[in-house]
C-alpha positions as CSV (number, residue, x, y, z in Angstrom):
1,X,-9.3,19.9,15.6
2,X,-8.3,16.5,14.4
3,X,-4.7,15.3,14.7
4,X,-2.7,15.0,11.5
5,X,0.5,13.1,10.8
6,X,2.9,13.3,7.8
7,X,4.5,10.0,6.9
8,X,7.5,9.6,4.5
9,X,6.8,7.2,1.7
10,X,10.2,6.9,0.0
11,X,10.0,3.1,-0.1
12,X,6.7,3.2,-2.0
13,X,6.8,6.3,-4.1
14,X,10.4,7.4,-4.3
15,X,12.6,9.9,-2.5
16,X,10.8,12.9,-1.0
17,X,7.4,11.4,-1.2
18,X,4.9,11.7,1.7
19,X,1.3,11.5,2.8
20,X,-0.4,13.6,5.5
21,X,-3.4,11.9,7.0
22,X,-5.9,13.2,9.6
23,X,-7.5,11.0,12.2
24,X,-10.8,9.4,11.3
25,X,-13.9,10.8,12.9
26,X,-15.9,8.6,15.3
27,X,-18.5,8.1,12.6
28,X,-16.0,7.0,10.1
29,X,-14.5,4.5,12.5
30,X,-18.0,3.2,13.4
31,X,-19.0,2.8,9.8
32,X,-15.9,0.8,8.9
33,X,-16.3,-1.3,12.0
34,X,-19.9,-2.1,11.2
35,X,-18.8,-3.7,7.9
36,X,-16.1,-5.8,9.3
37,X,-16.6,-9.6,9.1
38,X,-16.4,-11.5,12.4
39,X,-13.0,-13.2,13.0
40,X,-14.5,-16.7,12.4
41,X,-16.4,-15.7,9.2
42,X,-15.3,-17.0,5.9
43,X,-15.6,-15.3,2.6
44,X,-18.0,-18.0,1.5
45,X,-20.5,-17.0,4.3
46,X,-23.8,-15.6,3.0
47,X,-23.4,-11.9,2.2
48,X,-19.7,-11.9,2.9
49,X,-18.7,-11.0,-0.6
50,X,-21.1,-8.0,-0.6
51,X,-19.8,-6.9,2.8
52,X,-16.2,-7.1,1.7
53,X,-17.0,-5.1,-1.4
54,X,-18.8,-2.5,0.6
55,X,-15.9,-2.4,3.2
56,X,-13.4,-1.9,0.4
57,X,-15.4,0.9,-1.2
58,X,-16.0,2.6,2.2
59,X,-12.3,2.1,3.1
60,X,-11.3,3.9,-0.2
61,X,-13.7,6.7,0.5
62,X,-12.4,7.1,4.0
63,X,-8.8,7.2,2.9
64,X,-9.6,9.9,0.4
65,X,-11.6,11.9,3.0
66,X,-8.7,11.7,5.5
67,X,-5.9,12.5,3.1
68,X,-4.8,16.0,3.8
69,X,-1.8,16.2,1.5
70,X,0.4,13.9,-0.6
71,X,2.7,14.0,-3.6
72,X,2.1,10.6,-5.0
73,X,2.0,9.7,-8.7
74,X,0.2,7.0,-10.7
75,X,2.4,4.3,-12.3
76,X,2.6,6.4,-15.5
77,X,4.1,9.3,-13.5
78,X,1.0,11.5,-13.5
79,X,0.5,13.4,-10.2
80,X,-2.6,12.3,-8.4
81,X,-4.9,15.0,-7.1
82,X,-5.4,15.7,-3.4
83,X,-7.8,14.6,-2.2
84,X,-8.2,12.0,-4.9
85,X,-11.6,10.7,-5.9
86,X,-11.8,7.1,-4.6
87,X,-11.6,5.7,-8.2
88,X,-8.0,7.1,-8.4
89,X,-6.9,4.7,-5.7
90,X,-7.3,2.0,-8.4
91,X,-4.1,3.4,-9.9
92,X,-2.2,2.4,-6.8
93,X,-0.6,-0.9,-6.2
94,X,-2.1,-3.2,-3.6
95,X,0.9,-2.5,-1.4
96,X,0.4,1.3,-1.6
97,X,-3.3,1.0,-0.9
98,X,-2.7,-1.3,2.1
99,X,0.0,1.1,3.4
100,X,-2.5,4.0,3.3
101,X,-5.1,2.0,5.2
102,X,-2.7,0.8,7.8
103,X,-1.3,4.3,8.3
104,X,-4.8,5.7,8.6
105,X,-5.5,3.3,11.4
106,X,-2.1,4.1,13.0
107,X,-2.9,7.8,12.9
108,X,-6.4,7.3,14.3
109,X,-5.5,4.8,17.0
110,X,-2.1,5.9,18.4
111,X,-0.4,3.8,21.0
112,X,0.0,5.2,24.5
113,X,3.6,6.0,23.8
114,X,2.7,7.9,20.7
115,X,0.0,9.8,22.6
116,X,2.5,10.9,25.2
117,X,5.3,11.8,22.8
C-alpha cells in the first residue's frame, strides 16, 4: 500500500483546508523524469517548448491521480471535486499548483528523518 500524507493548507485555501496525497508510483516518477529538461538546457532548445508543455500536462495528471482527498475551492468559492480532472487545476493559482507539485515530491521522496519518524 502506498503511503499517504495529509497537509494543512490554511495559508493557501483558508482555515481548515487540507490536501491528502499518496506517493507516486515508480512508473509515475519515471514518466515525469523522462520529460525533464537537462540542467543546462534552455527553453529555446529544439523541442524544449513541447517537452515543457508535455511535462506540465503529465504533472497535472499525476497530481490528480495522487490526490486522495482535499477540500479546496476555486476562486469563485465552488468546491473542486476529488479527484479533479486535470483541467480543473487551471482554476488554481500558480502558487497553489506549485505547492501541490512540491508536496507530491515531498510525499514521494521523504528525507531519512521523515522515513524514520
